[in-house]
N, C-alpha and C positions, 0 to 999 in steps of 0.2 A: 450501484453505479459509482463512478468516481465523483469527485467533488466539483466537477465542472459546472459553472453557473448555467450554461446552456442546457446541459442534461437535466439539471434540477428544474429549470423553468419548463422545459419540454414535458417532463414527467408530470409536473403539477398541472399543466394545461391539458394534456391528453388523458391523464389518469388522476383526477382530483381526489379520489378516495384511497389511492394507493399509499402505503407507508414506504418511505424511502429507506433503503439500507445501504450504507456506504461500504464499498468493498475494502476488505482488510488490507489487501495488497496496496491499494492506492493510498490509504490512510498511513500505513507504515512508510511508504515511499515519501510522503509529505513530511512525516515526522523525522525521517532520516535526513532529509534536506535541512531541517531545522538543526538537528544535531551536528551536521557538517558545517553549518554556518557558525556555530559556537566554536568548533575546532579551528576553522579558518581565522576567526577573530583572535583566538589564543595563539595560533601559529604565527601571526604577524609580530607577536612579541617574543615568542620562544622558538628558536630554531630546532630544538630537540623534538618538536612535534612533526617535523617533516617526514613524510612517508608513512604516517599512521592513520590515514583516512579510514581504512577498512577495519582497523583495530577498534574504532569506536562505533562503526556501523554494523559489524557482524554481531550476531548473538554470541555470548560468552562460550557456549558449548561448541561453537564452530571454530574457535580460535585454537591455534597450536599452543603447546605449553609455553613456548618462548613468548609468543604474542600475549598470552594471558598474564605472564609475569610483567611484561612491559606495560600492559593496561593497568595492572594494580599499582605499579610505580607512578605512572602518569596521573592516575586518579588522586594519589596522595600529593604529588608535586603541584598540580594545577587544580585548585579547589573549584573553580568555575566549571571546568570540564568534568570534575568528579561529581559535582551536583547535577550537571546536565545528564551525565551517564546514569546516575541513580534514578532521575526522573524518567529517563528512557526505559530502563529496566522495569520500573514501576508501572509505566503506561502499558506495557505488554500484558500485565495482569488483566486488563480490560477484556481481552479475548476469552478469558476463562470464567467470566462472571456467570453465575447460575441463572439470574433473572434480571428483569428491568429495574426493580428497586435497588438491587445490589449495584448494578451498573451506574445508576443515577448517583447513588451515594459515593461510589468510587470516583466518578468523574468530578463531582463537586470537590471532594478532598484533593484530588490530583490538581485541579485548576487552582485551588487555594495555595497548594505547595509551590506551584509555578509562580503565582503572584508574589509569594514570599521570597522566592529565589531571585526574582527580578532579572532573569536572563532574557534579553530582548527577543531572540529568535523563538524561544519557547513561549514567551508571552503572546507572540503573534499566532503561534500554533494553538494555544489555549483559547484565543479569541475565535479561531476557526472552529474549534470544538464547541464553544458556546453558541456560535451562529448556526451550527448544524447539529445541535444536540440530539434530536430525536433519531437522526440517521445513524449516529454512533451507537446510541443505546439500543436501537432496534436490531442491531447485528446479533446481540446475545440471545434473542429468541428465534430469529430467522436463520442465522448461520449461512446466509446466502452469499455467494461470491460470484464474480464475473469470470472465473477461470475458464469455463467452457466457452463462453463468448469470445474471450481473448484467443483461445485455441482455434476456434472457427475463423475468426478474423485473420489470424496468422496464415491459415490455409488459403483463404481468399487472396490475401496479398501476395502469397507465393505464386498462385495461379496467374495473377496479373503480371508479375515480374517474369515468370517463365515464358509466357506466350507473347510478351511485349505488346500487349493490346489485342483487342478483338474488333472484328469488322462491325459487328453490331451487338447491342446489349443482350439480345436473346442468346447468342452464343456464350456470352460471359455468364449469364444466369444459368444456362444448362451446365456449364463447367462447374459452377458452385454446387449445384445439386449433385453432380457426379462425384465431386470430391468430398463434400460435407454431408451428403444425404445418407450415407451408409447403405447405398443401394447394393443389392445382391444380384449378380448376374450368374445364375446357375445354368450354364450352357450344357447341353447333353454331351456326354463323352462319346457315345456311339450313335451312329445313324442307322436306322432300320429301313 
């Protein structure tokens, strides 16, 4: 699930024995927001950072050669951004941890490095990590994501927009089954 307090509370109430796994997509999104806050703070002081939002948010392998060179230059010119980017790249190693003890050790080390760097947006994210520790660590064993649920929800929202509402809820539910249920309608090709 994502890190929504209502989702966490609902899961704890309805499934008290369940182990929560936070979705990688939502965690990376939250972390990228912290990275962008660092860039925005630096941008207020340095006009050269204008237009480089995605230079810092994209993974290095997805950057063009030109953007990669610009990234290297900005990391050297702006030490706070450089440290933030280093911590961002380091955090991505969490997803490849082999087991829970390794993930626990990694997160402890990463959080201590964030505390040493004293970057406010990252310290806030590190506090989020500490508050939801087990959900972050549990990902390395479960590898569960909400991708399929997000895709189904997208189909449902598309059906709702396309038909501009339904007369009753049963018609809407039937359309959801029709679109998302992978129903097969093998009609006969020839009549005898």
